[in-house]
N, CA and C of each residue as an Amber inpcrd file, in Angstrom:
protein
   474
  75.9150000 113.2870000  78.1300000  75.1140000 112.1420000  78.5390000
  74.6700000 112.3570000  79.9870000  73.4140000 112.1640000  80.2410000
  72.9360000 112.3780000  81.6110000  73.2390000 111.1580000  82.4940000
  73.1070000 111.3360000  83.7810000  73.4640000 110.3130000  84.7530000
  72.6200000 109.0430000  84.5730000  71.3390000 109.2130000  84.3490000
  70.4510000 108.0440000  84.2180000  70.8830000 107.1750000  83.0300000
  71.2000000 107.8240000  81.9290000  71.6210000 107.0750000  80.7440000
  72.9670000 106.3810000  80.9840000  73.8840000 107.0720000  81.6590000
  75.1910000 106.4880000  81.9630000  75.0450000 105.2430000  82.8250000
  74.2110000 105.3130000  83.8280000  73.9790000 104.1620000  84.7160000
  73.3570000 103.0190000  83.9290000  72.3940000 103.3170000  83.0870000
  71.7370000 102.2950000  82.2820000  72.7270000 101.6520000  81.3100000
  73.6000000 102.4450000  80.7080000  74.6190000 101.9010000  79.8180000
  75.5690000 100.9600000  80.5500000  75.9780000 101.3360000  81.7440000
  76.8570000 100.4790000  82.5360000  76.1620000  99.1820000  82.9530000
  74.8920000  99.2920000  83.2800000  74.1320000  98.1010000  83.6560000
  74.0390000  97.1450000  82.4670000  73.7730000  97.6810000  81.2980000
  73.6930000  96.8360000  80.0870000  75.0350000  96.1760000  79.7970000
  76.0980000  96.9210000  79.9810000  77.4370000  96.3710000  79.7820000
  77.6760000  95.2240000  80.7710000  77.2890000  95.4260000  82.0210000
  77.4190000  94.3890000  83.0470000  76.5990000  93.1530000  82.6550000
  75.3970000  93.3520000  82.1660000  74.5130000  92.2310000  81.7780000
  75.1120000  91.4120000  80.6480000  75.9150000  92.0360000  79.7850000
  76.5240000  91.3100000  78.6650000  77.7010000  90.4390000  79.1020000
  78.1890000  90.6520000  80.3160000  79.2870000  89.8240000  80.8200000
  78.7830000  88.4160000  81.0970000  79.6910000  87.4600000  81.0430000
  79.3360000  86.0960000  81.4420000  79.0740000  86.0750000  82.9480000
  78.4570000  85.0310000  83.4170000  78.1710000  84.9130000  84.8490000
  79.4730000  84.9390000  85.6710000  80.4820000  84.2500000  85.1560000
  81.7760000  84.2370000  85.8340000  82.3780000  85.6300000  85.8900000
  82.3280000  86.3730000  84.7850000  82.8670000  87.7270000  84.7690000
  82.0920000  88.6530000  85.6860000  80.7770000  88.4590000  85.7740000
  79.9840000  89.2720000  86.6960000  80.4330000  89.0390000  88.1340000
  80.6610000  87.7860000  88.4950000  81.1250000  87.4700000  89.8490000
  82.5100000  88.0660000  90.1020000  83.3880000  87.9400000  89.1190000
  84.7320000  88.5090000  89.2610000  84.6670000  90.0180000  89.4180000
  83.8170000  90.6750000  88.6520000  83.6700000  92.1200000  88.7240000
  83.1860000  92.5470000  90.1100000  82.1910000  91.8690000  90.6310000
  81.6520000  92.1980000  91.9600000  82.7170000  91.9720000  93.0330000
  83.4720000  90.8670000  92.9170000  84.5640000  90.6330000  93.8820000
  85.6060000  91.7390000  93.7980000  85.9420000  92.1270000  92.5750000
  86.9410000  93.1860000  92.3950000  86.4370000  94.5080000  92.9630000
  85.1600000  94.8120000  92.7610000  84.5730000  96.0400000  93.3150000
  84.6650000  96.0540000  94.8370000  84.5040000  94.8930000  95.4460000
  84.5870000  94.7950000  96.9020000  86.0270000  94.8010000  97.3940000
  86.9340000  94.1790000  96.6420000  88.3120000  94.0180000  97.0840000
  89.1550000  95.2880000  96.9290000  88.9980000  96.0000000  95.8520000
  89.8550000  97.1740000  95.6110000  89.8240000  98.2080000  96.7370000
  88.6560000  98.5900000  97.2590000  88.6680000  99.5640000  98.3620000
  89.3660000  99.0210000  99.6200000  89.2690000  97.7330000  99.8460000
  89.9160000  97.1210000 101.0000000  91.4370000  97.2110000 100.8410000
  91.9270000  96.8590000  99.6550000  93.3720000  96.8930000  99.4070000
  93.8920000  98.3340000  99.4740000  93.1840000  99.2600000  98.8340000
  93.6030000 100.6610000  98.8690000  93.6600000 101.1780000 100.3000000
  92.6150000 100.9300000 101.0700000  92.5690000 101.3870000 102.4700000
  93.6600000 100.7330000 103.2980000  93.8650000  99.4420000 103.1030000
  94.8920000  98.7340000 103.8550000  96.2840000  99.2540000 103.5120000
  96.5260000  99.5400000 102.2440000  97.8300000 100.1150000 101.8740000
  98.0670000 101.4280000 102.5910000  97.0270000 102.2510000 102.6470000
  97.1570000 103.5660000 103.3030000  97.3600000 103.4370000 104.8060000
  96.6400000 102.5050000 105.4190000  96.7060000 102.3560000 106.8740000
  97.9070000 101.5450000 107.3550000  98.2150000 100.4400000 106.6490000
  99.1970000  99.4880000 107.1440000 100.4220000  99.3110000 106.2500000
 100.3500000  99.7780000 105.0230000 101.4620000  99.6010000 104.0810000
 101.3420000  98.3080000 103.2870000 102.1920000  98.2160000 102.2800000
 102.1470000  97.0560000 101.3650000 102.4740000  95.7530000 102.0650000
 103.5550000  95.7020000 102.8330000 104.0220000  94.4450000 103.4160000
 102.9780000  93.8070000 104.3270000 102.3950000  94.5950000 105.2310000
 101.3710000  94.0520000 106.1260000 100.1120000  93.6580000 105.3570000
  99.7400000  94.4600000 104.3740000  98.5630000  94.1140000 103.5550000
  98.7910000  92.8050000 102.8360000  99.9460000  92.6700000 102.2100000
 100.2650000  91.4700000 101.4490000 100.2960000  90.2470000 102.3600000
 100.9020000  90.4030000 103.5140000 100.9760000  89.3090000 104.4800000
  99.5640000  88.8740000 104.9110000  98.7010000  89.8450000 105.1830000
  97.3220000  89.5420000 105.5640000  96.5920000  88.7860000 104.4490000
  96.7590000  89.2250000 103.2240000  96.0660000  88.5710000 102.1040000
  96.5290000  87.1410000 101.9000000  97.7530000  86.8570000 102.2750000
  98.3140000  85.5230000 102.0640000  97.8800000  84.4920000 103.1090000
  97.1280000  84.9040000 104.1190000  96.7400000  83.9700000 105.1580000
  95.6940000  82.9500000 104.7110000  95.0080000  83.2090000 103.6230000
  93.9920000  82.2660000 103.1470000  94.6230000  81.3040000 102.1620000
  94.1840000  80.0790000 102.1940000  94.7190000  79.0570000 101.3210000
  94.1740000  79.2170000  99.9100000  95.0160000  78.9580000  98.9010000
  94.5280000  79.0200000  97.5180000  93.6740000  77.7960000  97.2130000
  92.8050000  77.9750000  96.2430000  92.0020000  76.8570000  95.7560000
  92.7410000  76.2470000  94.5760000  92.3450000  75.1000000  94.1370000
  92.9530000  74.4560000  92.9780000  92.0460000  74.6540000  91.7640000
  92.6720000  74.8200000  90.6040000  91.9050000  75.0550000  89.3800000
  92.0820000  73.8970000  88.4240000  91.4720000  74.0470000  87.2560000
  91.4670000  72.9980000  86.2530000  92.5810000  73.1110000  85.2410000
  92.2290000  72.8490000  83.9790000  93.1780000  72.7830000  82.8800000
  93.7860000  74.1360000  82.5640000  94.9030000  74.1140000  81.8660000
  95.6100000  75.3440000  81.5050000  94.7210000  76.2700000  80.6770000
  93.9160000  75.7210000  79.7820000  93.0290000  76.5730000  78.9780000
  92.0260000  77.3070000  79.8610000  91.5090000  76.6360000  80.8830000
  90.6090000  77.2910000  81.8360000  91.3470000  78.3850000  82.6010000
  92.5680000  78.0830000  83.0160000  93.3570000  79.0420000  83.7770000
  93.6440000  80.2820000  82.9450000  94.0210000  80.0850000  81.6900000
  94.3180000  81.1930000  80.7920000  93.1230000  82.1260000  80.6790000
  91.9480000  81.5690000  80.4450000  90.7380000  82.3730000  80.3360000
  90.3980000  83.0690000  81.6340000  90.5370000  82.3570000  82.7320000
  90.2100000  82.9380000  84.0340000  91.1760000  84.0600000  84.3950000
  92.4480000  83.8720000  84.1240000  93.4440000  84.9060000  84.4380000
  93.1660000  86.1640000  83.6230000  92.8700000  86.0120000  82.3460000
  92.5900000  87.1720000  81.4860000  91.3010000  87.8640000  81.9150000
  90.2640000  87.0860000  82.2340000  88.9940000  87.6640000  82.6830000
  89.1580000  88.4050000  84.0060000  89.9250000  87.8410000  84.9050000
  90.1500000  88.4800000  86.1980000  90.8620000  89.8130000  86.0110000
  91.8600000  89.8360000  85.1470000  92.5780000  91.0920000  84.8760000
  91.6330000  92.1490000  84.2870000  90.7690000  91.7460000  83.3590000
  89.8120000  92.6910000  82.7710000  88.8320000  93.2070000  83.8170000
  88.3720000  92.3520000  84.7080000  87.3830000  92.7730000  85.6980000
  88.0060000  93.6570000  86.7690000  89.2750000  93.4290000  87.1210000
  89.9560000  94.3440000  88.0430000  90.0740000  95.7190000  87.3960000
  90.4390000  95.7530000  86.1270000  90.5500000  97.0370000  85.4150000
  89.1950000  97.7420000  85.3550000  88.1360000  96.9920000  85.0850000
  86.7940000  97.5940000  85.0240000  86.3600000  98.1040000  86.3920000
  86.6360000  97.3390000  87.4340000  86.2660000  97.7700000  88.7810000
  87.0490000  99.0250000  89.1830000  88.2980000  99.1050000  88.7680000
  89.1010000 100.3040000  89.0650000  88.5470000 101.5190000  88.3020000
  88.0620000 101.2770000  87.0990000  87.5370000 102.3670000  86.2630000
  86.1700000 102.8210000  86.7560000  85.2940000 101.8800000  87.1170000
  83.9080000 102.2210000  87.4480000  83.6130000 102.2600000  88.9420000
  84.5170000 101.7480000  89.7550000  84.2930000 101.7340000  91.1980000
  84.4960000 103.1100000  91.7860000  84.1740000 103.2550000  93.0350000
  84.2330000 104.5570000  93.6810000  85.5770000 104.9020000  94.2870000
  86.5530000 104.0060000  94.1780000  87.8520000 104.2520000  94.8070000
  88.9230000 104.4040000  93.7290000  89.8700000 105.2710000  94.0040000
  90.9690000 105.4900000  93.0650000  92.1030000 104.5500000  93.4540000
  92.3000000 103.5070000  92.6670000  93.3100000 102.5000000  92.9690000
  94.5330000 102.6910000  92.0750000  95.7010000 102.7950000  92.6900000
  96.9240000 102.9230000  91.9090000  97.3420000 101.5510000  91.3600000
  98.4320000 101.5360000  90.5960000  98.8730000 100.2890000  89.9640000
  99.2040000  99.2080000  90.9810000  99.7530000  99.5870000  92.1360000
 100.0830000  98.6010000  93.1580000  98.8280000  97.9630000  93.7270000
  97.8410000  98.7520000  94.0570000  96.5790000  98.2040000  94.5980000
  95.8800000  97.3350000  93.5600000  95.8080000  97.7890000  92.3170000
  95.1710000  96.9870000  91.2640000  95.9230000  95.6820000  91.0480000
  97.2430000  95.7510000  91.0320000  98.0380000  94.5490000  90.7960000
  97.9690000  93.5850000  91.9780000  98.0030000  94.1250000  93.1830000
  97.9020000  93.2300000  94.3350000  96.5350000  92.5680000  94.4140000
  95.4920000  93.3120000  94.0980000  94.1380000  92.7290000  94.0800000
  94.0430000  91.6350000  93.0090000  94.6030000  91.8880000  91.8370000
  94.6000000  90.8780000  90.7750000  95.4010000  89.6620000  91.2070000
  96.5990000  89.8840000  91.7300000  97.4270000  88.7660000  92.1790000
  96.6840000  87.9180000  93.2080000  96.0330000  88.5860000  94.1690000
  95.3430000  87.8460000  95.2230000  94.1460000  87.0700000  94.6890000
  93.3700000  87.6960000  93.7890000  92.2290000  86.9710000  93.2230000
  92.6910000  85.7490000  92.4300000  93.7870000  85.8610000  91.7140000
  94.3360000  84.7140000  90.9930000  94.8650000  83.6710000  91.9710000
  95.5770000  84.1040000  92.9960000  96.1300000  83.1960000  93.9970000
  95.0210000  82.4110000  94.6790000  93.9340000  83.1140000  95.0380000
  92.8010000  82.4550000  95.6910000  92.1340000  81.4400000  94.7570000
  92.2340000  81.6940000  93.4530000  91.6660000  80.7550000  92.4760000
  92.6410000  79.6170000  92.1800000  93.8170000  79.6240000  92.8100000
  94.7990000  78.5650000  92.6100000  95.6880000  78.8000000  91.4010000
  95.7400000  80.0210000  90.9150000  96.5660000  80.3450000  89.7400000
  97.8380000  81.0220000  90.2290000  98.9570000  80.3640000  90.0080000
 100.2590000  80.9000000  90.4310000 100.6650000  82.0230000  89.5080000
 100.6980000  83.2160000  90.0340000 101.1160000  84.3780000  89.2460000
 102.1630000  85.1540000  90.0330000 102.7890000  86.0990000  89.3780000
 103.8490000  86.8880000  90.0110000 103.4200000  88.3410000  90.0910000
 103.4520000  88.8920000  91.2790000 103.2740000  90.3220000  91.4810000
 104.6430000  90.9580000  91.2830000 104.7580000  91.7970000  90.2760000
 106.0460000  92.4040000  89.9410000 106.0230000  93.8930000  90.2400000
 107.1270000  94.3840000  90.7780000 107.2930000  95.8100000  91.0270000
 108.5940000  96.2160000  90.3300000 108.4780000  97.2570000  89.5190000
 109.6430000  97.7330000  88.7850000 109.8920000  99.2010000  89.0790000
 111.1110000  99.6270000  88.8120000 111.4970000 101.0190000  89.0420000
 112.2180000 101.5540000  87.8180000 112.2550000 102.8890000  87.7280000
 113.0380000 103.5490000  86.6890000 113.3220000 104.9840000  87.1270000
 114.3490000 105.5180000  86.5040000 114.6700000 106.9170000  86.7220000
 114.5610000 107.5890000  85.3680000 113.6760000 108.5660000  85.2860000
 113.4220000 109.2530000  84.0220000 113.4060000 110.7490000  84.2590000
 114.2300000 111.4660000  83.5360000 114.3030000 112.9260000  83.6600000
 114.5470000 113.3550000  85.1140000 115.3650000 112.5800000  85.8020000
 115.7010000 112.9110000  87.1830000 114.6900000 112.4610000  88.2120000
 113.5610000 111.9190000  87.7720000 112.5310000 111.4550000  88.6960000
 112.5790000 109.9350000  88.8390000 112.4400000 109.4770000  90.0490000
 112.3680000 108.0460000  90.3590000 110.9060000 107.6390000  90.3660000
 110.5410000 106.6410000  89.5850000 109.1500000 106.1600000  89.5730000
 109.1220000 104.6490000  89.7430000 108.0360000 104.1780000  90.2700000
 107.8320000 102.7380000  90.4510000 106.5040000 102.3510000  89.8030000
 106.3900000 101.0860000  89.4570000 105.1770000 100.5850000  88.8020000
 104.9900000  99.1240000  89.1780000 103.7540000  98.6760000  89.2510000
 103.4580000  97.2880000  89.5900000 102.5870000  96.6630000  88.5060000
 102.7750000  95.3670000  88.2980000 101.9770000  94.6020000  87.3370000
 101.9900000  93.1400000  87.7640000 101.1820000  92.3210000  87.0850000
 101.0920000  90.9050000  87.3990000 101.4250000  90.1080000  86.1430000
 102.2020000  89.0460000  86.3460000 102.5470000  88.1340000  85.2560000
 102.0640000  86.7300000  85.5900000 101.6490000  86.0420000  84.5540000
 101.2910000  84.6300000  84.6720000 102.0470000  83.9080000  83.5670000
 102.8550000  82.9610000  83.9540000 103.7080000  82.2010000  83.0420000
 104.4820000  83.1310000  82.1030000 105.0320000  84.2050000  82.6600000
 105.8200000  85.1370000  81.8880000 105.0240000  86.1230000  81.0390000
 103.7300000  86.0180000  81.0700000 102.8670000  86.9050000  80.2750000
 102.2840000  87.9890000  81.1870000 102.4180000  89.2420000  80.7800000
 101.8910000  90.3490000  81.5530000 100.3730000  90.3770000  81.3960000
  99.6630000  90.3990000  82.5140000  98.2050000  90.3470000  82.4760000
  97.5330000  91.7080000  82.4980000  98.0900000  92.6570000  83.2180000
  97.3810000  93.9220000  83.4430000  98.1740000  95.1440000  83.0050000
  98.9960000  94.9720000  82.0150000  99.7750000  96.0990000  81.4900000
 100.2160000  95.7110000  80.0820000 100.9790000  96.5950000  79.4540000
 101.4900000  96.2790000  78.1130000 102.5680000  95.2090000  78.2270000
 102.7070000  94.4200000  77.1960000 103.6620000  93.3160000  77.2050000
 105.1040000  93.8060000  77.3220000 105.3690000  95.0620000  76.9460000
 106.7330000  95.5780000  76.9750000 107.0500000  96.3570000  78.2430000
 106.2760000  96.1720000  79.3040000 106.5140000  96.9090000  80.5510000
 107.9290000  96.6740000  81.0690000 108.4990000  95.4950000  80.7760000
 109.8610000  95.1640000  81.2090000 110.9030000  96.0930000  80.5790000
 110.5760000  96.6330000  79.4270000 111.5070000  97.5370000  78.7470000
 111.5310000  98.9240000  79.3830000 110.5140000  99.2300000  80.1640000
 110.3920000 100.5620000  80.7600000 110.7240000 100.5910000  82.2550000
 110.6390000  99.4460000  82.9090000 110.8880000  99.3610000  84.3400000
 111.7960000  98.1740000  84.6410000 112.7520000  98.3700000  85.5200000
 113.6170000  97.2850000  85.9850000 112.9060000  96.6000000  87.1450000
 112.5420000  95.3390000  86.9510000 111.8000000  94.5950000  87.9590000
 112.6630000  94.2730000  89.1690000 112.0880000  94.4630000  90.3460000
 112.7390000  94.1170000  91.6070000 112.4820000  92.6580000  91.9290000
 113.0020000  92.2170000  93.0640000 112.7200000  90.8620000  93.5410000
 111.2150000  90.6530000  93.5890000 110.7590000  89.4530000  93.4490000
 109.3320000  89.1480000  93.3400000 108.6350000  89.1140000  94.6880000
 108.0040000  90.2170000  95.1110000 107.3610000  90.2570000  96.4310000
 106.1270000  89.3620000  96.5150000 105.4470000  89.1420000  95.4200000
 104.2320000  88.3440000  95.4380000 104.4740000  86.8930000  95.7210000
 105.6850000  86.4180000  95.4470000 105.9730000  85.0140000  95.6610000
 106.5330000  84.7220000  97.0350000 107.0460000  85.7580000  97.6950000
 107.6900000  85.5330000  98.9660000 106.7410000  84.9270000  99.9800000
 105.4600000  85.2120000  99.8640000 104.4810000  84.6860000 100.8200000
 103.4260000  83.8580000 100.1310000 103.6570000  83.4740000  98.9110000
 102.6090000  82.8660000  98.0770000 102.4780000  81.3760000  98.1730000
 102.6520000  80.7880000  99.3240000 102.4040000  79.3590000  99.5510000
 103.1150000  78.4870000  98.5430000 104.3720000  78.7880000  98.2820000
 105.1590000  77.9340000  97.4180000 104.9670000  78.1510000  95.9340000
 104.1860000  79.0670000  95.5390000 104.0150000  79.3490000  94.1080000
 105.2460000  80.0870000  93.6260000 106.0340000  79.4800000  92.7580000
 107.2220000  80.1680000  92.2240000 107.4100000  79.8380000  90.7860000
């Protein structure tokens, strides 16, 4: 597939998104490089602290929140796939957590660890009301979750 066709296909895909999803996608495209760069320059703790300085907004009914949370997770994944920056699971999860937090949706940024074949690995994901938004539902079976870093500064969301 040539470049022109690939760009046109992506544009058509973008056009099929709802207006809300288009806005979420554009926000995610802008946010991911900032989070990735900030993690590299300042580390997770300072980045997370900085992101928490803005007040969350309030949202509507649970059905609206459910749809918004799922759409936000999909748009973060799409922005990570099609954007120009390589975002790891921590950057993607922190960006998702922050976008939800700013929308007034209380979610949990989770970080888990495991030791497999002698290697220590870590992984990050986001949960909303106990439901994993940006990973497989059984991620808990593969990683032991640490204390909840996303809530420590999350304006009382617990």
